[in-house]
N, C-alpha and C positions, 0 to 999 in steps of 0.2 A: 368162825375160822379161827385158829390160833395165830398169834403174831409171828411165830417162826415160819409161816408159810408165805414168805415173801415172793416166792417164784409164782405161786398161785395168783397173788395180787396182780403181778405183772402179766400173767396170762389172761386174767380178766380184761385188763386193758387191751391187749392184743386180740383176743377173740371176740370180745363184745364190741370193741372198736370196729373190727372188721364187719360184723354182722349189722352193726348200726349203719355203716356205709352201704351195705347190701339193701337194707330196708329203705334208706333214703333214695337209693337208686330205683327200687320198685315203685316208690311213691311217685316217681316221675312218669309213670304210665299215662295218666290223664288227670294232672292237677289243674288248678287255676293257673293261668300263665303268670300272674303275679306271684305266685308261690315258688316258682322254679328257681329264682335266685337264692332264695333262702334254703331250698333243698340243696342246691350246689354248695352253699356255705356249710350246711350241716354235713354233707358228704366230705367236704374238705377237712373239716375239724375232726370227723370221725377217722379219717385216714391218718391224720397226724397223731392222735391218740393210739390208734393201732400200731403205727411204726415206732413210737416210743415204747409201748408195751412189748413189741417183738424185741427191740433192743435190750430192754431190761430183762426179758425172759432169757434171752441168749446169754447175757452177761451174768446171770445168776442161775444158770442151768443146774449147777450142782447143789443149790440150796434145797432144803426139804420141800416137799409137796405132799399134800394128803394122798395123791395117787401113788407116790413111792413109799411113803412111811407106813401106810396102812396095809401094804401088802398087795400081792397080786389079785386077791379077790376084789378089792376096791377098784382097781383098774378095770377088771373084767366087767364089774357092775357098770362102771362109767361107759364102757364100750357097748354094753347091751342097751343102755338108756339112749346113747348117742344113735345107734343104728335103728332102734325102735322108732325113735323120733322121725328119722328119714323115711322109713318104711310106712308108718301110719300116715305121715303127711303126704307122701306120694300116692298111696292108695286113696286117700280122701280127695286129693286134688284130681285124680283120674276120675273118680265117681263124679265129682262136681262138673268137670268137663263134659262127661257123657250125658249128665242130667241138664246140660246147657246152663250152668250156673257159675260161669267163669268168674263173675264178680265176687263170688264168695271164697275164691281160692286164697287170696291174701289173709282174710280174716281166719280162714281155717288153719293156715300155716302159723299164724300168730297165736291161735289157741293151742295148737300142738306144742309149739316152742315154749310158750308159757307154762303149759302143764309139765313139760320135761324139767323145768326148774325145780318143781317140787321134789322130784327124785334126786336131783343134784344136791339138795341140802345136806343129806346125810353123807354123801360122798365127799363134799368139800368142807363139811363141818361149819357151814355158814348159813344161819338163819336168815340173813338179809335176803337170801334167794327167795324166800316165800313172798317178800314184797315185790321182787321182780316178777315172779309167777303170777300173782294176783293182778298187777298192773297190766301185764301183757295179755292175760285173759280178758280183762276188762276193755282193753283196746279192741280185742277181736270181736267182743259183743257190740260195742257201740259204733264201730266204724262203719258198718253198712247204714246205719241210721243217720249219721252225721254225713256220710257220702251223698245220701239222697237229698239232704237239706241243702248241700252245697253244690249239688249237681256235678259231682266228680266221681271217678272210679273209687270203689272201696279201697283199692290198693293205695290210693293217694293218702287217705286218712289212716289206714292201717300202717303204711309206710312211715308217715310222720310220727304217729304215736309210738310204734315199735322202735323206730330209729332213734327217737328222742330218749326213750326210757333206756335202751341198750347204751346209748352214749352216756347218760348220766352214770350208769353202772360201770362203764369203762373208766370214766373219770374217777369214780368212787374207788376203783382198783388202784389207780395211780396214787390218790390221796392215802389209801390204806398202806400202799407200798412205802410211801414217804414217811408215814407215821411209825413204820415198824423198824 
């Protein structure tokens, strides 16, 4: 991503902070009781980063964005990726529920979310999204194994892993904003 896209950095903080909060929330489905306090702290920190990101996004709304500078085609590609992610995630979750594998839904959604970041690299002109994609997919694959080891729901491990990596990238968005 180019330095002139400060609005996109602020939006990273807002959007990724929000979804970090959502993953920390999902992690509370069935974690160990001693983890709940830390999940709450993670949720609180995520919402704070989200709020700062929203504020910075609103106050810099007229700043250039890859979605506005690259033309209508880029925005349309973004919307297609966004809706495809929801449709594919929803269909997979429905199938997993029907097959009585509810515990695999959180890892499945993390896999779909991780995969969608590969498509966003070209849209946002930001190769760091490759790292986010790979780590999210890694979380999706290891969470059922780790969940069995700790005797918790897969959503607990998936939520902690996904929430943490999204939080880190939300903070990275703020840092990149401040450096630009």
